[in-house]
N, C-alpha and C positions, 0 to 999 in steps of 0.2 A: 575154379569155383570156390574152393575152400579159402584160398587167399582173399578172394573178393569178400566172402562172408566175414572172415577175420578182420579184414580192413574196415568193413561197415561197423562191426561190433566195437572195434578199437576207437573209431571216430565218435560213436555214440558215447562211449565211456569218457573220452576226452572232453566232449561237449558237456557231459554231466558234471565233470570235475570243474570245468571252467565256469559253469553256471553257479556252482556252490561258492567258488572263490569270488564271483561277481556279487552274489547276495551278501556274503560276509562283508565285502567292501562297502556295500550300501548300508550295512547295519540292519538287514531285514532277515537274517537267518534265524530260524526257530530254535529255541533252546529249552532249558529245563523249566518246569512249571512249579509254581509255589502259591501259597495263600497268605493273605493278611487276616489276622484275627484280633478283634478288639474286646471280645468277651472271654469268659472262661471256656477253654476248649476241652472237650471230653472225648473227642473222636479222632484223635491224631492217627491212630493205626488205620482207621478207615480211609482217611484222606491219603495216607501214604500208599495204601493198596490201590487207590485210584490214579496213581501216577504223580502225585504232588510230592516233591522231595526237598522243599525248603519252606520256611515260614517266617513271616514278619509279624511280631506280636507287639501289642501296646505296652509301653513301659511307664508312660506319664500321661495324665489326662489334662485337658484344658482347664480343669478346676484347680490345678496346681498341686495335685497329689500323685504319688507313685501308684501305678495300677496294682491293686492287691492280688491280681492273678498273673502278674508278669512272671514270677519265678515258677509258678505252676505250669504255665504255658511253655516256657523255655524247656523245662525238664521233661514235660510230656512229649513235646515234639522231638527232642533228642532221643528219648526212650523208644519212640515209634520208628526211629531209623532215618529221620530227616537228615539230609546232608549238612545243612547248616540252619541256624536260627538267627535272625536279626531282630532288633528292638527299635520301635519308633517312639518318638517323644513329641507329644502335642504341647506347645508352650502355653504359659499363662503370663501375659504381660501385666495384668492388673494385680498379680500376686506380689508379695513382699520380696520373694526370692528373685535374684538375678538369673539370667540365662545360664551362667556358669554354675550357679548353685542348683538349679533344676537338673542340669546334667549330673552334677555330683550326687544329688539325691537318688537318681536312678541307678547310677553306677554302684553306689553303696548298697542299695536294696537288692540288686541282682548279683552282687559280689559272690564269686564261687560257682556260678552257673556257666554253662558252655554256650556262649553266643559269639557271633562273628563281628557285628557292626551295629553302631547306633545311627539312627536316621532322625534328624531334627526337622520337623515338618513346617514348611512354609506354605500353608494352605488355609482355606476357610478364613475369610477376612474377619469374621467375628472373633477369632482367636487373637487378632492383632489390633494395634491401635491405628489411628488415622495418620499419625506422624510417621512418614516413611523413613525419615532419617533416624528417628528413635528405633523403629523396627529393625533397621539395618544394624545399628549399634548393638541392640539386644542379641541379634543373631551372631554377630562377630564375637560377642562376649561368650555366648554359649559354645561356639565352635572352638574358641581359644581354650575354654575350660575343659572341653572334652579331650583336646590334644594334650593339655598339661597332665591329664590323668592317664595318658597312654592309650586312649581309645581310638579305634578306627571309626571315624565319624563322617557322615554324609548328610545331604539335604534331600528331603522329599518334597517335590513341588512340580509345577509345570509352568510353562512360559507365561500363561495368562495370570495365574495366581502370583507368580514372582513379581511381575510389573505392577499389579494392583496393590501388593503389600509392601514391596521393597522399592519400587520406582526404578527409574532408568540409571540412577547413579550409584547403586549399591555394588561395589566391587569388593568381594569378601575374601579373595583368595591370595593370601600370602602362601597358603598351603594348597596342595592339590586336593580338591574336594570332589567326591563322586556324587552323582545325582540319582535318586530313585524317582523315575519319571512317572508321575501319577497322571495318566492320560487315558481316559475311559472311551476308547474308540472301538471296543469289542474286537480288536485285532491283536492276536497273540504273536505278531511279528514285531520286531524291535523298532524299526526306524522308518525314515531317517529322523535323527534327533536334532532339534534346533537349539543352538547354543544361546546362552543368556547369562548376564551377570557374572562373567568370568567362569561359568560352569561349562566345561568343554566335553564332558562325556557322561554316559549313563551306563549302569550295569544291570539295573532292574527296571522293568516297566510294569506298573499296575494298569491293566487294560480293561478291567470289567468288574462290576460289583455294585451293591452286594448281591450274592446269589446263595442258594442253599445247597450245601454239599455235606453228606453224611450227618444231616440234622444240625449242621453248623452254619452260621451266617459268616460268609467269607468274601473277600475280594480276591480276584485272580491276578497272578503275576507271571512274568516270564523273565528268566535270568539270562543275560546276554553272554556271559562268560561260560566256560565249561567247568562244572563243579569239580571234576577230577583234577583240574589244574590248580585248584586252590592250595596254597601252601599250608602245611600242617600247622605252622605258627599262626595262621589266620583263624584256625578253628580251635585253638587251645582254650582251656578254661581260664576265664578272666579272674584274676585275684588282685585286689587293690587294697593297700593298707591306708586307713584313714586315721589322722591324728585328732 
């Protein structure tokens, strides 16, 4: 009888492990939760206490200026205990600065803070022009500029916005670029992720928002990787020398 019970328990455990492996393979395994913040955040400790352990904060506005609260939000999130902080950049195509220069402006402003990654947003068609070829060249210029500055850089978009803004012919990846998948289906499971424009993988999905949490307006995210597996070098303080 005991052998039979042990056999049943073993089989259930085995089935559970196989299901986890299956879900990971499909890209639907639930992971760590985070928030997107575009205003001045004052309640990061409260957000952390509610189980959010990473943040994506705005670094550049579509008006062409560095967000004045970027440094504040990065520092406050780190002080609250967040595992990592990323920074997103809304482009300004009508501004004088190139995509590369807009990246440089953000990096210069947040120099010395502890952030992991920059996300260049391909969203909201009003932030972009009607010429998809020009849009693609602007994006390539921005990504190239970020890489020259030694930044870990990715793209924030979804397949609908990508094709509306960049078209079908924009192949951007001489370099391996990660995607922040902005897909508001109110589902905090990851996938499956649909490839587009040479983008082959996603590590963060923004699945819902805006919502009110701890008196803050935030969007909700899920991180596909495991935070404890991030290399220490990925989380080091970024310091860049500008001439």
